[in-house]
C-alpha positions in Angstrom: 115.0 96.4 94.8 117.0 98.3 97.3 118.8 101.4 96.2 122.5 101.0 95.6 124.8 103.0 97.7 127.0 105.2 95.5 130.6 105.6 96.5 131.7 109.2 96.2 135.4 110.0 96.1 136.3 112.9 98.4 138.2 115.7 96.6 141.2 115.9 98.9 143.1 117.9 96.3 140.5 120.6 96.5 140.7 120.7 100.3 144.5 121.0 100.1 144.2 124.0 97.8 141.7 125.7 100.1 143.9 125.1 103.1 146.9 126.5 101.3 145.0 129.6 100.2 143.6 130.2 103.7 147.1 129.7 105.2 148.6 132.3 102.9 145.8 134.7 103.7 146.3 134.1 107.4 150.1 134.6 107.0 149.4 138.1 105.5 147.4 139.3 108.5 149.4 137.4 111.2 153.0 137.7 112.2 153.6 134.1 113.4 153.1 130.7 111.7 150.9 129.5 114.6 148.4 132.2 114.0 148.7 131.8 110.2 147.5 128.2 110.5 144.5 129.1 112.5 142.2 129.7 109.5 143.2 126.4 107.9 142.6 124.5 111.2 139.2 126.2 111.5 138.3 125.1 107.9 139.3 121.5 108.6 137.4 121.4 111.9 134.3 122.8 110.1 134.6 120.1 107.3 135.1 117.3 109.8 132.0 118.5 111.7 129.9 118.3 108.6 131.4 114.8 108.0 132.7 115.8 104.6 136.1 114.6 105.8 136.2 111.3 107.6 137.0 111.5 111.3 139.5 108.6 111.2 142.2 109.3 108.6 144.5 106.7 110.0 145.3 103.5 108.1 143.2 100.7 109.1 145.0 98.0 110.9 144.7 94.4 109.7 142.7 92.2 112.0 144.9 90.2 114.3 144.9 86.5 113.6 145.6 83.9 116.1 149.2 82.8 115.8 149.9 79.1 116.1 151.9 78.1 119.1 155.6 77.9 118.6 157.0 74.4 118.4 159.9 73.5 120.5 163.2 73.5 118.6 164.4 70.1 117.5 167.6 68.9 119.2 170.7 69.6 117.1 172.1 66.8 115.1 175.7 65.9 114.5 175.5 67.4 110.9 173.7 70.7 110.6 171.4 71.4 107.7 170.4 75.1 108.1 167.3 74.5 106.0 169.3 73.5 103.0 168.2 71.4 100.0 168.5 67.6 100.0 171.5 67.5 97.5 173.5 69.9 99.7 172.7 68.0 102.8 173.5 64.6 101.2 176.9 65.9 99.9 177.8 67.2 103.3 177.0 63.9 104.9 179.0 62.0 102.3 182.0 64.3 102.6 182.0 64.5 106.4 184.7 62.9 108.6 184.4 61.9 112.2 186.3 64.8 113.6 184.6 67.5 111.5 182.6 70.5 112.8 179.6 71.7 110.9 178.0 75.1 110.4 180.7 77.0 112.1 181.0 80.8 112.0 184.4 81.9 110.8 185.3 85.6 110.4 181.6 86.4 110.2 180.7 83.7 107.6 178.9 80.4 108.1 181.1 77.6 106.9 179.7 74.2 106.0 182.6 72.0 107.4 185.7 72.8 109.4 188.3 70.1 109.3 191.2 71.2 111.5 192.7 74.3 109.7 190.8 73.6 106.5 187.5 75.3 105.7 185.2 73.3 103.4 182.3 74.9 101.5 179.9 72.9 99.4 178.3 74.8 96.6 175.9 73.1 94.2 175.6 76.1 91.8 176.2 79.8 91.4 179.8 80.4 92.5 179.2 84.1 92.1 176.9 84.1 95.1 179.8 83.2 97.4 182.6 84.9 95.6 183.1 87.6 98.3 182.8 85.0 101.0 185.5 82.8 99.4 187.8 85.8 98.7 187.6 87.0 102.4 188.2 83.5 103.9 191.0 82.6 101.4 193.0 85.7 102.6 193.6 84.0 106.1 192.6 80.4 105.8 192.9 77.3 103.6 189.6 76.9 101.8 188.3 74.0 99.7 185.3 74.5 97.4 183.3 71.3 96.7 181.1 71.3 93.6 179.0 68.4 92.2 178.4 67.7 88.5 175.8 65.1 87.6 177.0 62.6 85.1 173.7 60.9 85.4 170.4 62.5 86.3 167.0 60.9 86.8 164.0 63.2 86.5 161.1 62.4 88.8 157.7 64.1 88.3 155.4 64.5 91.3 151.8 65.4 91.5 150.6 68.8 92.6 150.7 67.7 96.3 154.2 66.4 96.0 153.2 63.0 97.4 153.0 60.6 94.5 155.4 59.9 91.6 153.8 60.6 88.2 156.8 59.5 86.1 160.5 58.7 86.3 163.0 58.9 83.4 166.7 59.3 82.8 167.8 62.7 81.4 169.7 62.6 78.1 172.1 65.3 79.5 175.3 64.0 81.0 177.6 66.3 82.9 181.3 66.4 82.3 184.2 67.7 84.3 184.6 70.8 82.0 181.1 71.9 83.1 182.9 73.3 86.1 183.8 76.4 84.0 180.1 77.2 83.7 180.4 78.3 87.3 184.1 79.2 87.5 183.7 81.9 84.8 182.3 84.1 87.6 185.5 84.1 89.6 188.4 82.8 87.5 191.1 85.0 89.1 190.0 83.8 92.6 190.7 80.2 91.6 194.4 81.1 91.2 194.6 81.9 94.9 197.0 79.3 96.5 194.7 79.1 99.5 191.7 78.1 97.5 191.4 74.6 96.1 188.4 73.0 94.2 187.2 69.5 94.3 184.6 68.3 91.8 182.4 65.4 92.6 180.9 63.5 89.7 177.6 62.3 90.9 174.4 60.4 90.1 171.4 62.4 91.3 167.6 62.7 91.1 165.8 65.9 90.1 162.3 66.3 91.6 159.8 68.3 89.6 156.3 69.3 90.6 153.3 70.7 88.7 153.2 74.4 89.6 150.4 76.5 88.2 151.6 79.6 90.0 154.8 79.8 87.9 155.2 82.5 85.3 153.6 82.1 81.9 156.9 81.9 80.1 158.2 79.3 82.5 155.1 77.2 82.1 155.4 77.3 78.4 159.1 76.2 78.6 158.6 73.2 80.9 154.9 72.6 80.6 154.2 73.9 84.1 156.8 71.7 85.8 159.2 73.3 88.2 162.2 71.9 90.0 161.5 71.5 93.7 164.5 69.5 94.9 167.6 67.5 94.0 168.7 64.3 95.7 172.1 62.6 95.8 172.1 58.9 94.7 175.9 58.3 94.8 179.3 59.8 94.1 180.9 58.2 91.1 184.3 59.8 91.3 186.1 62.9 92.4 188.6 65.3 90.7 190.9 67.4 92.9 192.2 70.7 91.6 194.5 71.7 94.5 197.3 73.4 92.6 197.2 75.9 89.7 198.9 73.5 87.4 196.2 71.0 88.0 194.0 73.1 85.6 196.4 72.2 82.7 194.5 69.0 82.4 191.9 71.0 80.4 194.6 71.7 77.7 194.9 68.5 75.6 198.3 67.3 74.5 197.1 67.3 70.8 196.4 71.1 71.1 198.5 73.1 68.5 200.5 76.1 69.7 199.2 78.7 69.2 195.6 77.6 69.4 192.1 79.1 69.1 189.0 78.2 71.0 187.9 76.2 68.0 191.1 74.2 68.3 190.4 73.7 72.0 186.9 72.5 71.4 188.0 70.1 68.7 191.0 68.6 70.7 189.2 68.4 74.0 185.7 67.4 72.7 184.2 70.5 74.3 181.3 72.5 73.1 182.2 75.8 71.5 180.7 77.8 74.3 182.4 75.7 77.0 185.8 76.0 75.1 185.4 79.8 75.3 184.8 79.7 79.0 187.8 77.4 79.5 190.1 79.8 77.6 188.7 82.8 79.5 189.3 81.2 82.9 192.8 79.8 82.1 193.8 83.2 80.8 192.7 84.9 83.9 194.6 82.3 86.0 197.8 83.0 83.9 198.0 79.5 82.4 197.6 80.8 78.8 198.4 84.1 77.2 197.1 85.9 74.1 199.7 85.9 71.4 197.8 87.3 68.4 194.8 87.0 66.1 193.9 84.8 63.2 191.1 86.5 61.3 188.5 86.9 64.0 189.9 84.3 66.4 192.2 85.1 69.3 195.4 83.0 69.4 196.5 81.6 72.8 199.7 79.9 74.0 200.2 78.0 77.2 202.6 79.5 79.8 205.5 77.6 81.4 204.9 75.2 84.3 205.3 76.6 87.8 207.6 75.0 90.3 
């Protein structure tokens, strides 16, 4: 058996202390810093000569690997995609008109569709991510935010390679128009801007999931190792336009008492309690309802007068 080579860690801290002591001693007997460093440099040169300190203290460079040749850029299509997901690209193609321009830079922001003087931005989720963008553009332009809500969703499970379908089933969850407030809660005051309008597309879509063993442990436990890799548009069932501030009053049912609580709103509108709280929060920020008092632990709201 060959003898194993033992790895000895070099005491750099000890050398640092020795150099500092020698430098201070040199500073006592010398009037300049250059001469004071002379003993330290001599000590380091001596240690390098004995190979106690490695000669090359630089960080090792990673070996260069051959880079694949760059492929020629594909010719631009009439509708730009900018590496977006299938659902976003499908909605853009469905929403587009003949005279539209796509992926245009306006005031430093990339806009999905420009239709004359109207800027159209398609956002499938997370309004908070484009809040600053919408606020800046709405100061000088007419902006329309398009958001899809899946009233019917099919879940397709793919194998690890993503090539073959393992199963396909319809999700029991059905989206409703009031689910808009799940995203609108991040920018309710901005929705009151007269230059910003929102259009909700009620859709049928497919959600593609793939077995992913690299996902986090908690995520694997929740979904059995399946992660969402893409969403695809099947069809647009209907569309709801919210172009004026008073259009949001449709979320206040006629049978709602005055004043009302979020529990009354949930009961009259058929909303979930959490969704009713988001609706009340957003409508209050828009100025469509006001707080008038409290009943036990519930806040009382009253609708404001219609605007001309």
